[in-house]
N, C-alpha and C positions, 0 to 999 in steps of 0.2 A: 477415475482420482487417478490426483496427479504424481500426490503423497503418502508419505506414514512413516512420522514420529510418533513414540511414546503411543500417548493420549490421543497428539491429533492426527484430522485424517481430511485432506484436498483434498476437494474435486470440484469441473466442471462448474460453474451456476446452472441453475436448468428451473423455468422459468416456476416454481412451485414452491422454490426461497424469499425470491419477491415478498412475501408477508412480513418474512425473518426482519432482509435488512428496510421495508417501508419501517419497520417499528425499532431499526437502531437507531435510524436514520428521522426518526423523531425525537428520539431524548437527547432533552440539552446536554448531561454531563456525557453521548457521545460526539452534541453538534460543536460543543466547543471546545472541542479536537475538533475535525472532520470538520471541514464543511459550514462551521459557526452557523451558530443559534438562531440567527435571524434568516437561516438559507433549510428551514423544515423540508422533505422528504414525505411528501404521500404515496399511494401504492399507484396511483398514478407515473407522479415523474421518475419513481425509481426503474415503473415500464419501459417510459420512454430509458429513459440513462444509462440503464445495466444492459435492457437491450437490446440495444439498438444493432441490426447485423453490418452494421458499417463502420464500428466498432475496431480500433486496432490489437488493441491485446489482449486479452484473455485473461477473463474474468470469475473469479475460486469461490466458492464458500468454503469456510475453516468451522472445522468441523473438531470441538475436544470434550472429548469423553463419551462422542456419544448426542454430544449438544450441541443445534447450529449457533455457535460463536464471536464470527467474524467477517469477514468480505478480507480480498486478497485483488490484486490486478500488475501485471508484468505485462507488457511491452517494449522491441524494440524500442532504441534511440532515438528519436525524428533527426533529418540530417541538420532539420536547424536547430537543434537542440544541443546536438551533435559540433557542431561552431562556436555553439552562443557557453558552452563548456569549455573552450579546445582541444580536446579529440577530433584530434587530424586525421587520428592512422586508420583506414577506414575501409582493413582489414578481420578490424575488430569489432568481436561483437560487444553489443554493450546492449546491457537490456535493464531499465528501471523499474519498481513497482510499488506499488502503498500499497495499504493495509488500514484495519481497525479492528479493534474488539469493539463486537457491541456490546457486548454479553459485563455488565460492566459490574459485577459481581467475583470476575473474570476475571479486571483489575489488581496488577503486583502479587501475582498468581507462578511466574515465568512464563506466559502462555503467549506473554506476545515473543521472549526472545526464543521460543518452541516455533511458532512458523516463525518470524527470517530465517533460523537458521538453517531450517524443513525449506526453502526456496533460494535463498542461496545456494545450495550443493545445487538441488537439482535444477536450477539454473547454469550449475556449474559445468552439470553432468549430465545431465539432457540437455540443453541444448547449446553446452557451449558455451557457456554470455564470459567469455576476458575480465571485463569490467563491470558491476554490476553497482544500479547508483540511487538515489531517495532526495527528497528534497523538504526536511522536517519544517517548521520554521523554531527560528534561533528563539522561543520560547520555550516549545516545550520540550520540555529537558529533561521529561517522563522520558518518551520515546526517542529518542538525540541517546541518552542510558543504556536503553535495549539498541540499541541501531551499535553506534561503542563495543557494548559486548558483546554480541555477532558482527566480531573486524571493518565493522566499515566505519569509516575518517572523516574530516570533514577535511576537504579539499576548497570548497571556495564558497561565500559570501553573494549571495543572490539579494542585491538588495532590493525591497521594493518589489514584490515574486509572487505573493500570492491574493487572492484580494480572499478574506478571513472580516469577517461581521461592522463590516463601510470601512474596512480601512486594509490600502497595501501591506502587508507585512512581508520585516526577510524572511530569505528563507539558510540551513545550511546547505550546497552539494553533498550526500557523501557518496564514502561507493568503498562496497570491497572489492581488492585485486586476487 
């Protein structure tokens, strides 16, 4: 287990979690916000992309009240992205994170806020992060509102940063310091 707060538990992803990811990442409602509706996952693709031993990040399952609810991953920001984002101080520990709540019945119930707050606390206290960054698409107002509620601020517009549903979309670089 990485951390637990209130009804939320976050632990490293295990092989038997693959079917949850495949279920969530084949749901058009989830895909609209994560990966794109034109980019569904099946079990084979989940196993290839989420269980790659060369993956630099730490992939985790999110459990809410005893039910698998979503996915979160964190990673140290690459040197290339540090330069692109203007982070010149090489002594700073900068982590990125990506997440989604896959159980749509849990949307708009504060689960995302609990998750983001818990992961930021974990990264600051355990991994000793100086900054935590995310890059949501500018149109994803619900996610941006959640991140701002958790103390993130928009620091840079990233034009045409992410391919989503056939077009490159603008994203915000958001930062927690």
